[in-house]
C-alpha beads as a LAMMPS data file, in Angstrom:
LAMMPS data file: protein, C-alpha beads

239 atoms
238 bonds

1 atom types
1 bond types

-500.0 500.0 xlo xhi
-500.0 500.0 ylo yhi
-500.0 500.0 zlo zhi

Masses

1 110.0

Atoms # bond

1 1 1 406.051 336.554 142.767
2 1 1 404.612 334.787 139.905
3 1 1 405.378 335.140 136.383
4 1 1 402.678 337.355 134.385
5 1 1 402.656 337.277 130.396
6 1 1 401.626 340.565 128.522
7 1 1 400.732 340.571 124.841
8 1 1 402.343 343.208 122.149
9 1 1 399.438 343.135 119.335
10 1 1 400.748 344.816 116.182
11 1 1 397.952 347.405 114.422
12 1 1 400.719 349.506 112.985
13 1 1 400.437 348.401 109.467
14 1 1 397.998 350.183 107.019
15 1 1 398.208 346.928 103.952
16 1 1 398.996 348.289 100.981
17 1 1 398.440 345.589 99.310
18 1 1 395.057 344.983 100.141
19 1 1 394.402 347.882 98.182
20 1 1 391.813 349.398 100.772
21 1 1 390.823 352.224 101.644
22 1 1 390.960 351.398 105.712
23 1 1 394.212 349.648 106.893
24 1 1 393.916 345.707 106.977
25 1 1 393.333 344.916 110.550
26 1 1 389.755 347.138 110.758
27 1 1 388.285 345.353 107.528
28 1 1 385.252 343.938 109.290
29 1 1 384.597 340.176 109.024
30 1 1 381.338 338.424 110.322
31 1 1 380.544 341.575 111.834
32 1 1 384.212 342.120 113.754
33 1 1 386.875 343.581 112.547
34 1 1 389.980 341.783 112.082
35 1 1 391.749 343.042 114.780
36 1 1 388.641 342.431 116.979
37 1 1 389.013 338.883 116.255
38 1 1 392.584 338.680 117.352
39 1 1 392.273 340.348 120.790
40 1 1 389.363 338.262 121.602
41 1 1 391.688 335.097 121.240
42 1 1 393.912 336.765 123.808
43 1 1 390.860 337.896 125.950
44 1 1 389.735 334.943 126.559
45 1 1 392.894 333.283 127.658
46 1 1 393.216 333.323 131.526
47 1 1 396.981 333.120 131.346
48 1 1 396.657 336.752 129.658
49 1 1 397.390 339.786 132.199
50 1 1 396.949 342.743 130.026
51 1 1 397.091 343.443 126.330
52 1 1 398.851 346.778 124.740
53 1 1 398.017 347.632 121.097
54 1 1 400.636 349.200 118.844
55 1 1 398.635 350.991 116.681
56 1 1 398.887 353.488 113.013
57 1 1 398.497 356.437 114.946
58 1 1 395.460 357.690 112.816
59 1 1 393.427 355.293 113.976
60 1 1 393.851 354.860 117.358
61 1 1 390.711 356.945 118.342
62 1 1 388.734 354.459 116.526
63 1 1 390.356 351.288 117.947
64 1 1 389.407 353.120 121.476
65 1 1 386.000 353.233 120.257
66 1 1 386.271 349.143 119.595
67 1 1 387.736 348.557 122.670
68 1 1 385.290 349.576 124.428
69 1 1 382.285 348.232 122.304
70 1 1 383.772 345.169 122.446
71 1 1 384.120 344.573 125.997
72 1 1 388.481 344.125 125.587
73 1 1 389.053 344.619 128.903
74 1 1 392.527 343.146 128.871
75 1 1 393.020 345.992 126.725
76 1 1 394.992 348.286 128.586
77 1 1 397.264 350.323 126.989
78 1 1 397.269 351.507 123.157
79 1 1 400.274 353.179 121.810
80 1 1 401.426 354.499 118.323
81 1 1 403.551 352.351 115.916
82 1 1 406.755 352.400 114.312
83 1 1 407.565 353.428 110.704
84 1 1 408.637 349.742 110.729
85 1 1 407.395 346.357 111.611
86 1 1 410.499 346.473 114.061
87 1 1 410.291 349.729 115.537
88 1 1 406.529 349.299 116.259
89 1 1 407.707 345.809 118.639
90 1 1 409.824 347.781 119.669
91 1 1 407.756 350.981 121.190
92 1 1 405.777 348.328 122.519
93 1 1 408.710 346.656 124.600
94 1 1 410.137 349.888 125.492
95 1 1 406.512 351.024 126.835
96 1 1 406.419 347.907 128.921
97 1 1 409.784 348.852 130.300
98 1 1 408.011 350.514 133.530
99 1 1 405.020 348.701 133.672
100 1 1 406.189 345.176 134.492
101 1 1 408.816 343.144 135.635
102 1 1 412.082 341.671 133.615
103 1 1 410.763 338.067 134.945
104 1 1 407.249 338.595 132.650
105 1 1 406.939 337.663 129.761
106 1 1 405.630 339.043 126.739
107 1 1 403.439 337.969 123.901
108 1 1 404.271 339.341 120.378
109 1 1 401.350 338.367 117.730
110 1 1 400.287 340.341 114.724
111 1 1 396.767 341.630 114.520
112 1 1 396.319 340.441 111.079
113 1 1 396.675 336.440 112.032
114 1 1 392.953 336.401 113.722
115 1 1 393.577 332.684 113.058
116 1 1 394.523 331.288 116.700
117 1 1 393.211 328.443 118.396
118 1 1 394.031 328.528 122.116
119 1 1 396.183 326.046 122.557
120 1 1 398.418 327.518 120.310
121 1 1 398.760 330.295 122.812
122 1 1 399.237 327.844 125.271
123 1 1 401.692 326.142 123.864
124 1 1 403.988 329.158 122.880
125 1 1 404.024 330.379 127.052
126 1 1 404.760 327.291 127.396
127 1 1 408.078 326.640 125.598
128 1 1 408.425 330.226 126.502
129 1 1 408.512 330.009 130.317
130 1 1 410.989 327.153 130.020
131 1 1 413.362 327.682 127.797
132 1 1 413.183 331.868 127.790
133 1 1 411.585 332.389 124.438
134 1 1 409.682 330.615 121.946
135 1 1 408.061 330.913 117.843
136 1 1 405.122 329.293 116.945
137 1 1 406.486 327.170 114.375
138 1 1 405.510 324.417 111.559
139 1 1 407.515 321.566 109.615
140 1 1 408.566 323.223 105.889
141 1 1 406.757 320.060 103.535
142 1 1 406.796 322.377 100.028
143 1 1 410.030 322.156 98.370
144 1 1 411.606 325.592 98.400
145 1 1 414.200 326.604 95.810
146 1 1 416.881 328.869 96.219
147 1 1 416.613 332.387 93.984
148 1 1 418.797 335.125 93.195
149 1 1 416.608 336.946 90.726
150 1 1 412.735 335.531 91.799
151 1 1 412.737 334.262 87.900
152 1 1 414.739 331.272 88.542
153 1 1 416.252 329.003 90.866
154 1 1 419.714 327.225 91.046
155 1 1 419.815 325.333 94.525
156 1 1 417.081 323.356 96.509
157 1 1 417.551 324.038 100.286
158 1 1 416.636 320.913 102.354
159 1 1 413.292 321.150 104.235
160 1 1 415.132 318.540 107.031
161 1 1 416.370 321.839 108.281
162 1 1 414.418 324.255 108.073
163 1 1 411.180 325.349 109.973
164 1 1 408.700 327.982 109.177
165 1 1 408.385 330.739 112.061
166 1 1 405.424 333.201 112.639
167 1 1 403.860 335.099 114.818
168 1 1 402.720 334.409 118.423
169 1 1 406.209 334.447 119.438
170 1 1 406.727 334.724 123.390
171 1 1 409.913 336.156 125.601
172 1 1 411.431 336.980 129.032
173 1 1 410.484 340.599 129.147
174 1 1 413.973 341.239 130.506
175 1 1 415.735 339.215 127.428
176 1 1 414.054 340.945 124.938
177 1 1 414.420 344.751 126.264
178 1 1 418.201 343.899 125.879
179 1 1 417.987 342.990 122.234
180 1 1 416.003 345.928 121.532
181 1 1 418.188 348.333 123.478
182 1 1 420.906 346.850 121.645
183 1 1 419.675 346.910 118.008
184 1 1 419.336 350.912 119.032
185 1 1 423.059 351.279 120.254
186 1 1 423.744 349.564 116.288
187 1 1 421.103 351.469 114.910
188 1 1 419.439 348.783 113.479
189 1 1 415.883 348.586 112.760
190 1 1 415.089 346.087 110.250
191 1 1 414.531 342.588 112.325
192 1 1 410.777 342.453 111.266
193 1 1 410.520 339.767 114.279
194 1 1 411.726 339.336 117.556
195 1 1 413.619 336.067 116.834
196 1 1 415.602 337.305 113.716
197 1 1 416.936 340.003 116.649
198 1 1 417.662 337.564 119.532
199 1 1 419.765 335.183 116.713
200 1 1 421.557 338.530 115.427
201 1 1 422.206 338.939 119.380
202 1 1 423.849 335.265 119.924
203 1 1 420.989 333.600 121.604
204 1 1 419.246 330.577 120.577
205 1 1 415.102 330.290 119.624
206 1 1 413.141 327.610 120.177
207 1 1 410.279 326.432 118.635
208 1 1 406.443 325.981 119.994
209 1 1 403.904 323.846 117.564
210 1 1 402.123 325.804 115.493
211 1 1 399.359 325.283 112.728
212 1 1 399.104 325.986 108.975
213 1 1 395.792 327.709 110.007
214 1 1 397.551 330.779 111.121
215 1 1 397.667 333.066 108.631
216 1 1 398.437 336.431 107.893
217 1 1 396.182 338.767 106.260
218 1 1 397.664 340.726 103.435
219 1 1 395.650 340.341 100.478
220 1 1 392.004 339.688 99.416
221 1 1 392.500 335.633 99.143
222 1 1 393.626 335.276 102.490
223 1 1 390.242 337.175 103.776
224 1 1 388.443 334.573 101.936
225 1 1 390.381 331.849 103.392
226 1 1 389.823 333.536 106.939
227 1 1 386.357 333.420 106.554
228 1 1 386.252 329.758 105.616
229 1 1 388.603 329.413 108.745
230 1 1 385.974 330.447 111.100
231 1 1 383.530 328.403 110.277
232 1 1 385.800 325.191 111.097
233 1 1 385.878 324.165 115.040
234 1 1 388.937 325.240 116.565
235 1 1 389.799 321.638 117.663
236 1 1 390.279 321.079 114.188
237 1 1 393.171 323.749 114.064
238 1 1 395.107 322.540 116.294
239 1 1 395.891 319.111 116.914

Bonds

1 1 1 2
2 1 2 3
3 1 3 4
4 1 4 5
5 1 5 6
6 1 6 7
7 1 7 8
8 1 8 9
9 1 9 10
10 1 10 11
11 1 11 12
12 1 12 13
13 1 13 14
14 1 14 15
15 1 15 16
16 1 16 17
17 1 17 18
18 1 18 19
19 1 19 20
20 1 20 21
21 1 21 22
22 1 22 23
23 1 23 24
24 1 24 25
25 1 25 26
26 1 26 27
27 1 27 28
28 1 28 29
29 1 29 30
30 1 30 31
31 1 31 32
32 1 32 33
33 1 33 34
34 1 34 35
35 1 35 36
36 1 36 37
37 1 37 38
38 1 38 39
39 1 39 40
40 1 40 41
41 1 41 42
42 1 42 43
43 1 43 44
44 1 44 45
45 1 45 46
46 1 46 47
47 1 47 48
48 1 48 49
49 1 49 50
50 1 50 51
51 1 51 52
52 1 52 53
53 1 53 54
54 1 54 55
55 1 55 56
56 1 56 57
57 1 57 58
58 1 58 59
59 1 59 60
60 1 60 61
61 1 61 62
62 1 62 63
63 1 63 64
64 1 64 65
65 1 65 66
66 1 66 67
67 1 67 68
68 1 68 69
69 1 69 70
70 1 70 71
71 1 71 72
72 1 72 73
73 1 73 74
74 1 74 75
75 1 75 76
76 1 76 77
77 1 77 78
78 1 78 79
79 1 79 80
80 1 80 81
81 1 81 82
82 1 82 83
83 1 83 84
84 1 84 85
85 1 85 86
86 1 86 87
87 1 87 88
88 1 88 89
89 1 89 90
90 1 90 91
91 1 91 92
92 1 92 93
93 1 93 94
94 1 94 95
95 1 95 96
96 1 96 97
97 1 97 98
98 1 98 99
99 1 99 100
100 1 100 101
101 1 101 102
102 1 102 103
103 1 103 104
104 1 104 105
105 1 105 106
106 1 106 107
107 1 107 108
108 1 108 109
109 1 109 110
110 1 110 111
111 1 111 112
112 1 112 113
113 1 113 114
114 1 114 115
115 1 115 116
116 1 116 117
117 1 117 118
118 1 118 119
119 1 119 120
120 1 120 121
121 1 121 122
122 1 122 123
123 1 123 124
124 1 124 125
125 1 125 126
126 1 126 127
127 1 127 128
128 1 128 129
129 1 129 130
130 1 130 131
131 1 131 132
132 1 132 133
133 1 133 134
134 1 134 135
135 1 135 136
136 1 136 137
137 1 137 138
138 1 138 139
139 1 139 140
140 1 140 141
141 1 141 142
142 1 142 143
143 1 143 144
144 1 144 145
145 1 145 146
146 1 146 147
147 1 147 148
148 1 148 149
149 1 149 150
150 1 150 151
151 1 151 152
152 1 152 153
153 1 153 154
154 1 154 155
155 1 155 156
156 1 156 157
157 1 157 158
158 1 158 159
159 1 159 160
160 1 160 161
161 1 161 162
162 1 162 163
163 1 163 164
164 1 164 165
165 1 165 166
166 1 166 167
167 1 167 168
168 1 168 169
169 1 169 170
170 1 170 171
171 1 171 172
172 1 172 173
173 1 173 174
174 1 174 175
175 1 175 176
176 1 176 177
177 1 177 178
178 1 178 179
179 1 179 180
180 1 180 181
181 1 181 182
182 1 182 183
183 1 183 184
184 1 184 185
185 1 185 186
186 1 186 187
187 1 187 188
188 1 188 189
189 1 189 190
190 1 190 191
191 1 191 192
192 1 192 193
193 1 193 194
194 1 194 195
195 1 195 196
196 1 196 197
197 1 197 198
198 1 198 199
199 1 199 200
200 1 200 201
201 1 201 202
202 1 202 203
203 1 203 204
204 1 204 205
205 1 205 206
206 1 206 207
207 1 207 208
208 1 208 209
209 1 209 210
210 1 210 211
211 1 211 212
212 1 212 213
213 1 213 214
214 1 214 215
215 1 215 216
216 1 216 217
217 1 217 218
218 1 218 219
219 1 219 220
220 1 220 221
221 1 221 222
222 1 222 223
223 1 223 224
224 1 224 225
225 1 225 226
226 1 226 227
227 1 227 228
228 1 228 229
229 1 229 230
230 1 230 231
231 1 231 232
232 1 232 233
233 1 233 234
234 1 234 235
235 1 235 236
236 1 236 237
237 1 237 238
238 1 238 239
């Protein structure tokens, strides 16, 4: 049986830092909600079997309407998010327990990271199939300074040993499930990224080539940057 790839798309946040009346993933940019822009990236990737969207509870009905309006046929399930990012991913992982095989793969991605070239999706899937897991990653170029008070720095951090990771992250489903079950046993809910949980569980995490354009929309400045990046040809966003 061939391995299949399923997406857990995280749309459970409320976006307090954006200071808007609606969750930031539902803000309309260029005629489409941000969440729809992101879902369409997976909708058109032939390697993706189905999508489960983990959504803030009060917006699930609205999301169902958007899925129908924009013909997001790969969105098979919509479930409620948790109180933390960790809990939202866990909800998605546990929801799939009786629906997919342990040797299938899940791709976890933030709905508010809509600039996602197809090659970036393909790369994280490729590496995860080879290694069991993969995180979209880029080398760290800016100087990094260690601080204890966020007002002053006391040490340089060696960039030669630092990688910047972000979603999408992909994992063999059985591995991810085992790690989230362990976190439940330990009553731990603070792993924002699944890769951090894997490290906690003693696993080595692997890097897939990412892109600096893979921004997370958090502020109004990010919205302006997103609008600009939408006009950039995809082949220039991942090279």
